[in-house]
C-alpha positions in Angstrom: 13.2 2.8 -23.6 16.3 4.9 -22.7 16.1 7.1 -19.7 12.3 6.6 -19.1 11.0 8.0 -15.8 7.7 6.7 -14.3 6.1 9.2 -11.9 3.3 8.0 -9.6 1.1 10.5 -7.8 -0.9 9.4 -4.8 -4.4 10.4 -3.7 -3.3 13.5 -1.7 -1.0 14.5 -4.5 -4.0 14.7 -6.9 -6.6 15.4 -4.2 -7.7 18.9 -5.4 -7.3 21.1 -8.5 -4.4 22.8 -6.8 -2.6 19.5 -6.1 -3.3 18.4 -9.7 -1.7 21.6 -11.0 1.5 20.7 -9.0 1.5 17.2 -10.4 1.1 18.6 -13.9 3.9 21.1 -13.3 6.3 18.5 -11.9 5.6 16.1 -14.8 5.8 18.8 -17.5 9.2 19.9 -16.1 10.6 16.4 -16.4 9.0 15.8 -19.8 11.3 18.6 -21.2 14.3 16.5 -20.1 13.3 12.9 -20.8 10.4 10.5 -21.6 7.7 10.4 -18.9 4.9 8.1 -17.9 2.5 9.3 -15.2 0.5 6.9 -13.0 -2.3 8.6 -11.0 -4.5 7.6 -8.0 -8.1 8.6 -7.4 -8.5 11.9 -5.6 -8.1 11.5 -1.9 -11.2 10.0 -0.3 -12.8 9.0 -3.6 -12.1 5.2 -3.4 -13.6 5.1 0.0 -16.7 6.9 -1.4 -17.0 4.4 -4.2 -16.7 1.4 -1.9 -19.2 2.9 0.5 -21.6 3.3 -2.5 -21.3 -0.3 -3.4 -22.2 -1.2 0.2 -25.3 1.0 0.0 -26.3 -0.8 -3.2 -25.9 -4.2 -1.6 -28.0 -3.1 1.4 -30.8 -1.8 -0.8 -30.1 1.8 0.3 -31.1 3.7 -2.8 -31.1 7.1 -1.1 -27.5 6.6 0.2 -26.4 5.3 -3.2 -27.8 8.3 -5.1 -26.4 10.8 -2.6 -22.9 9.4 -3.0 -23.2 9.4 -6.8 -24.1 13.1 -6.6 -21.1 13.7 -4.3 -18.8 11.9 -6.8 -20.0 14.0 -9.8 -20.0 17.3 -7.9 -16.5 16.9 -6.5 -15.0 16.2 -10.0 -17.2 18.8 -11.7 -15.9 21.4 -9.3 -12.3 20.3 -9.6 -12.6 20.4 -13.4 -13.9 23.9 -13.4 -11.1 25.1 -11.1 -8.4 23.2 -12.9 -9.1 24.0 -16.6 -9.6 27.1 -18.6 -13.2 27.5 -19.8 -12.4 26.5 -23.3 -11.1 23.1 -22.2 -13.9 22.3 -19.8 -16.7 21.1 -22.0 -15.3 17.7 -23.2 -13.9 16.9 -19.8 -17.2 17.6 -18.1 -18.8 15.3 -20.6 -16.2 12.7 -19.8 -16.9 13.0 -16.1 -20.6 12.5 -16.7 -19.9 9.5 -18.8 -17.7 7.8 -16.2 -20.0 8.7 -13.3 -22.9 7.2 -15.4 -20.8 4.1 -15.9 -20.3 3.8 -12.1 -24.0 4.4 -11.5 -25.0 1.7 -14.0 -22.8 -0.8 -12.1 -24.1 0.0 -8.6 -27.7 0.1 -9.8 -27.1 -3.5 -10.9 -25.8 -4.3 -7.4 -28.9 -2.6 -5.9 -31.2 -4.9 -8.0 -29.3 -8.0 -6.9 -28.7 -6.9 -3.3 -25.2 -8.2 -3.9 -21.6 -6.9 -4.5 -20.0 -9.4 -6.9 -16.2 -9.0 -6.6 -15.8 -8.5 -10.3 -18.4 -5.7 -10.3 -16.8 -4.0 -7.3 -13.4 -4.0 -9.1 -14.9 -2.4 -12.2 -16.8 0.2 -10.1 -14.0 1.4 -7.8 -11.5 1.8 -10.7 -13.7 4.7 -11.9 -11.9 7.0 -9.4 -8.5 6.7 -11.1 -10.1 7.0 -14.6 -11.6 10.4 -13.5 -8.2 11.6 -12.2 -6.4 10.6 -15.4 -9.1 12.3 -17.6 -8.6 15.6 -15.8 -4.8 15.5 -15.4 -4.3 14.7 -19.1 -6.7 17.6 -20.1 -4.7 20.0 -17.8 -1.4 18.9 -19.4 -2.8 19.5 -22.9 -4.3 22.8 -21.9 -0.8 23.9 -20.7 1.0 22.8 -23.8 2.2 19.3 -22.9 0.7 16.7 -25.2 -0.9 14.0 -23.0 -3.4 11.1 -23.2 -5.4 9.4 -20.5 -4.8 5.6 -20.6 -6.9 3.0 -18.7 -4.5 0.5 -17.2 -7.0 -2.2 -18.0 -5.6 -1.9 -21.5 -2.0 -2.5 -20.2 -1.8 -4.6 -17.0 -2.9 -8.3 -17.5 -3.7 -10.0 -14.2 -5.0 -13.2 -12.7 -8.6 -13.4 -11.7 -8.2 -12.7 -7.9 -10.7 -9.9 -7.8 -9.8 -7.2 -5.2 -6.1 -8.2 -4.9 -5.0 -9.3 -8.4 -1.4 -10.1 -9.4 0.2 -9.2 -12.7 1.0 -11.6 -15.5 4.3 -9.9 -16.4 4.9 -11.4 -19.9 1.5 -10.4 -21.2 1.6 -7.1 -19.4 5.0 -6.3 -20.9 3.7 -7.0 -24.4 0.6 -4.9 -24.0 2.2 -2.0 -22.2 5.0 -1.6 -24.8 2.5 -1.9 -27.7 0.2 0.8 -26.2 2.6 3.2 -24.6 5.9 3.3 -26.5 4.3 4.7 -29.7 2.7 7.5 -27.6 6.0 8.3 -25.9 7.9 8.3 -29.3 5.3 10.9 -30.6 6.1 13.1 -27.6 2.8 12.3 -25.8 2.8 11.9 -22.1 0.7 8.9 -21.1 -1.4 9.5 -17.9 -2.2 6.0 -16.7 -4.7 4.9 -14.1 -3.2 3.3 -11.1 -4.7 0.5 -9.1 -6.5 -1.4 -11.9 -5.9 -4.0 -14.6 -7.9 -6.7 -16.4 -7.7 -10.5 -16.9 -6.5 -11.8 -20.2 -10.1 -12.1 -21.3 -10.9 -8.5 -20.3 -12.6 -8.8 -16.9 -11.7 -5.7 -14.8 -9.6 -6.3 -11.7 -7.9 -4.2 -9.0 -4.5 -4.7 -7.3 -5.6 -4.1 -3.7 -6.0 -0.9 -1.7 -3.1 1.4 -2.3 -2.3 -0.5 -5.5 -1.4 2.5 -7.6 2.2 2.2 -6.3 2.1 -1.4 -7.5 0.8 -0.3 -10.9 3.7 2.1 -11.3 6.3 -0.5 -10.5 4.7 -3.0 -12.8 4.8 -0.5 -15.7 8.4 0.5 -14.7 9.5 -3.1 -15.1 7.5 -3.7 -18.3 8.9 -0.5 -19.9 12.4 -1.0 -18.5 12.3 2.5 -16.9 15.5 4.2 -15.6 13.7 5.3 -12.4 10.4 5.3 -10.5 9.4 8.4 -8.5 6.5 7.9 -6.0 5.0 11.2 -5.0 3.2 11.3 -1.6 2.5 13.8 1.2 5.6 12.9 3.4 9.3 13.7 3.0 10.3 10.1 2.4 10.6 6.9 4.4 11.2 7.9 8.0 12.6 6.1 11.0 9.1 6.2 12.6 5.7 7.9 12.2 6.4 11.5 13.0 3.0 11.8 14.5 4.1 9.4 17.2 7.8 10.2 17.4 8.6 14.0 17.0 12.3 13.4 16.3 11.8 10.9 13.5 14.3 11.3 10.7 14.1 10.8 7.0 16.2 7.9 5.8 18.3 9.0 2.7 18.5 5.4 1.5 16.9 2.1 2.2 17.0 -1.3 0.6 14.2 -3.0 -1.3 13.8 -5.4 1.5 13.7 -2.8 4.2 11.1 -0.7 2.4 9.0 -3.8 1.7 9.1 -4.9 5.3 8.2 -1.4 6.5 5.2 -1.2 4.1 4.0 -4.7 5.0 4.1 -3.9 8.7 2.2 -0.7 8.6 4.2 2.1 7.1 2.0 4.1 4.8 4.7 5.2 2.3 4.4 2.3 -0.2 2.1 -0.5 -1.1 3.6 -3.7 0.3 3.9 -5.4 -3.1 5.4 -2.3 -4.9 9.0 -3.4 -5.1 8.6 -7.0 -6.3 8.5 -6.3 -10.0 11.6 -4.1 -9.8 14.0 -6.5 -8.0 15.3 -8.4 -11.0 15.9 -5.2 -13.1 17.3 -3.2 -10.1 15.2 -0.1 -11.0 15.7 2.4 -8.2 12.7 4.1 -6.6 12.5 7.5 -5.0 9.8 8.3 -2.4 9.2 12.1 -2.6 6.9 14.7 -1.2 4.8 16.6 -3.8 4.0 19.2 -1.1 7.8 19.9 -0.7 9.3 18.8 -4.0 12.6 20.5 -3.3 13.4 17.9 -0.6 15.5 15.0 -1.7 13.3 12.2 -0.4 14.4 8.6 0.1 16.1 6.4 -2.5 15.2 2.7 -2.5 17.9 0.5 -3.9 18.9 -3.2 -4.1 21.5 -2.8 -1.3 23.4 -0.2 0.7 27.1 -0.2 1.4 27.2 -0.5 5.2 23.8 -1.4 6.8 23.8 -0.4 10.5 21.6 -2.0 13.2 17.9 -1.2 13.5 17.0 1.6 11.0 13.3 2.1 11.4 10.3 1.2 13.6 6.7 1.0 12.3 3.4 0.1 13.8 -0.2 -0.6 13.1 -3.2 -0.7 15.5 -5.7 -2.1 13.1 -4.9 -5.8 13.8 -6.3 -8.8 15.6 -4.5 -11.7 17.2 -6.1 -15.1 16.5 -5.0 -18.1 18.6 -5.6 -21.8 18.0 -4.9 -24.5 20.5 -5.5 -28.3 20.2 -7.5 -29.7 23.2 -5.9 -33.1 22.9 -2.5 -34.4 22.1 -4.1 -36.6 19.4 -4.4 -33.6 17.2 -0.9 -32.5 16.0 -0.4 -28.8 16.1 1.5 -28.8 12.9 -1.5 -30.4 11.2 -3.8 -27.7 12.5 -1.4 -24.9 11.5 -1.1 -26.3 8.0 -4.9 -26.5 7.6 -5.3 -23.0 9.1 -2.7 -21.4 6.8 -4.1 -23.1 3.8 -7.6 -21.8 4.6 -6.4 -18.3 5.0 -4.5 -18.5 1.7 -7.7 -19.6 0.1 -9.5 -16.6 1.5 -6.7 -14.3 0.4 -5.8 -13.2 4.0 -2.4 -11.8 4.8 -0.7 -13.2 7.9 1.3 -10.4 9.4 3.1 -12.5 12.0 3.0 -16.0 13.5 4.2 -17.5 16.8 3.9 -21.0 18.1 4.5 -23.0 21.2 6.3 -26.4 20.8 5.0 -28.0 24.0 1.3 -27.1 23.9 1.2 -27.2 20.1 -0.7 -23.9 20.2 0.0 -21.0 17.8 -1.2 -17.5 17.1 -1.1 -15.2 14.2 -1.9 -11.6 13.4 -4.3 -10.4 10.7 -5.5 -7.0 9.7 -8.8 -6.0 11.4 -10.6 -5.6 8.1 -9.8 -9.2 7.2 -10.8 -10.7 10.6 -14.3 -11.6 9.5 -13.3 -13.6 6.5 -10.4 -15.1 8.5 -12.8 -16.6 11.1 -15.2 -17.8 8.4 -12.3 -19.6 6.6 -11.0 -21.1 9.8 -14.4 -22.3 11.1 -15.1 -23.9 7.7 -11.7 -25.6 7.4 -11.6 -26.8 11.0 -15.4 -27.4 11.5 -15.0 -31.1 12.5 -12.2 -30.5 15.0 -14.1 -27.6 16.6 -17.4 -29.5 16.7 -15.9 -32.6 18.5 -13.8 -30.6 20.9 -10.4 -31.6 19.5 -9.6 -27.9 19.1 -10.4 -25.3 21.7 -12.7 -22.5 20.6 -10.9 -19.9 18.4 -9.6 -17.1 20.5 -9.6 -13.5 19.2 -7.9 -10.5 20.8 -8.8 -7.2 19.2 -7.0 -5.1 21.8 -3.5 -5.5 20.3 -1.1 -3.6 18.1 1.9 -4.6 16.0 5.3 -3.0 16.3 8.0 -4.0 13.8 11.7 -3.1 14.0 13.4 -3.2 10.6 17.0 -3.0 9.4 19.4 -4.9 7.2 22.2 -4.4 9.8 20.3 -6.1 12.6 21.7 -9.5 11.8 24.7 -10.2 13.9 24.3 -7.1 16.1 24.9 -8.6 19.6 22.2 -7.9 22.2 20.0 -5.8 19.9 16.8 -7.9 20.4 17.4 -8.0 24.1 17.7 -4.2 24.2 14.5 -3.8 22.2 12.5 -6.0 24.6 14.0 -4.3 27.6 13.1 -0.9 26.3 9.5 -2.0 25.9 9.3 -3.7 29.3 10.9 -0.6 30.9 7.7 1.2 30.0 5.7 -1.5 31.8 4.3 -2.8 28.5 3.7 -6.6 28.3 4.9 -8.3 25.1 2.2 -10.7 23.9 3.9 -12.4 21.0 7.2 -12.1 19.1 8.1 -13.2 15.5 11.5 -12.9 13.8 12.4 -14.3 10.4 15.6 -16.3 9.7 17.0 -13.3 7.8 16.8 -11.2 11.0 15.7 -8.3 8.9 12.6 -7.7 11.0 11.5 -8.3 14.6 7.7 -8.2 14.9 6.3 -7.6 18.4 2.6 -7.8 19.5 1.7 -5.6 22.5 -1.6 -4.3 23.9 -3.0 -1.5 21.8 -3.0 1.0 24.6 0.8 0.6 25.0 1.6 0.6 21.2 2.6 4.3 20.8 4.7 4.3 24.0 6.5 1.1 22.8 7.3 2.7 19.4 8.8 5.8 21.1 10.8 3.6 23.5 12.3 1.4 20.7 13.0 4.4 18.5 14.9 6.1 21.4 16.8 2.9 22.5 18.0 2.2 18.9 19.1 5.9 18.4 17.1 6.3 15.2 16.0 9.9 15.5 17.5 13.3 14.9 19.8 14.6 17.6 18.3 17.5 19.6 20.1 20.8 19.1 22.7 21.5 21.7 22.7 17.8 22.8 24.8 14.9 21.8 23.5 11.5 21.9 25.2 8.5 23.4 26.3 6.2 20.5 24.3 3.0 20.2 26.3 -0.2 19.4 25.8 -1.2 15.8 24.2 2.1 14.8 25.6 5.0 12.9 23.6 8.1 13.8 21.9 10.0 10.9 22.5 13.6 10.2 19.6 16.0 10.8 17.5 16.1 7.6 
């Protein structure tokens, strides 16, 4: 569809009645100029509340379950009354009661079973986005913009990997176009739930935490959108987390690959899989701040004209380093590595970085803290024989680490850059535990002790000259880096 704009609003951008009004205003303004599809997250904190409730159910905690259900209904009830004129409230309040009742039915089933089947969890936690879409569509209608809430389970067809499903694009394209294009042609603004989908036979799925970004990119590709705008609570993609680095600057443009690497390695701006559906069609993405919509944000594009050195540094402290080492030369390290990676793939665990030693045949890899338990279960199951007979040393886990990643298309071929990065970290007396760098040289991933992570981020950011110059001071040019103007 010509000139279609997909606008995705994250949890903080729809986190209250006031924020919903802003989202409605921004969407209605664009609707006057061109066709729009909205994709909305659950209100901030709601997905966590829903997940916590399913855990109460599994544990047999009826009181905790019922208290959370009351919180869920009360928060949306209050937001609805603040958001909508009295005349428009009654059907929406009824819709809220219906959706909360649907959630309560699912978790009551978990309570009876003392179990959280992944399929049921996916169905339950998608209720948050359905509640947001219901209220936002009602607000648009109340203000004179025709809108309709649409459950993405009607649009996005996925595989059956519950909790982290992947789209089947051919089927998704057919269903999305059949459902949404007639609405758009009638001048109706579809308000689509983010985060969720369904298998071809109708079983509810979700796309992973933060998956509303992914939903928006899937629909952008399916509908051949002109652009995708992702509204968050930050000014765009930055050279570092401004909470750690006060002079962090907004990047005016980044490539798909840079944005994906930053997201994968801890930057909170995008879901790591967001850009994959857009690569083939070259649909540009804007990361914008709904709290300051006048700011330009960051444009994410297939390529930039002259990439320069390291462009951003990101970090995450919620990681664990898992090390495996054969006890005897009779057990080839490559064999152990292959078995370990296969086991983690089967458990749907993401490996953030991997380093190996050629002599001792040992290797280590980094996983997210929340995935450590299932990582160890998968490894102990796959390597049970080797561990039991002492061919493999006991699995070593280091929870006191953090990951720092330096990203930039222009890093390849910049002489001495890696050495300068390592020197900047060691200058702060921080020991580097592990290093991983891909063949593309787009990212250097560095594992350090967690208590030195923030200092290491600041040191690398300063060494690579990524931030805004301080007023009244000039900064020494860094080889291979073109300084950014103050944003």
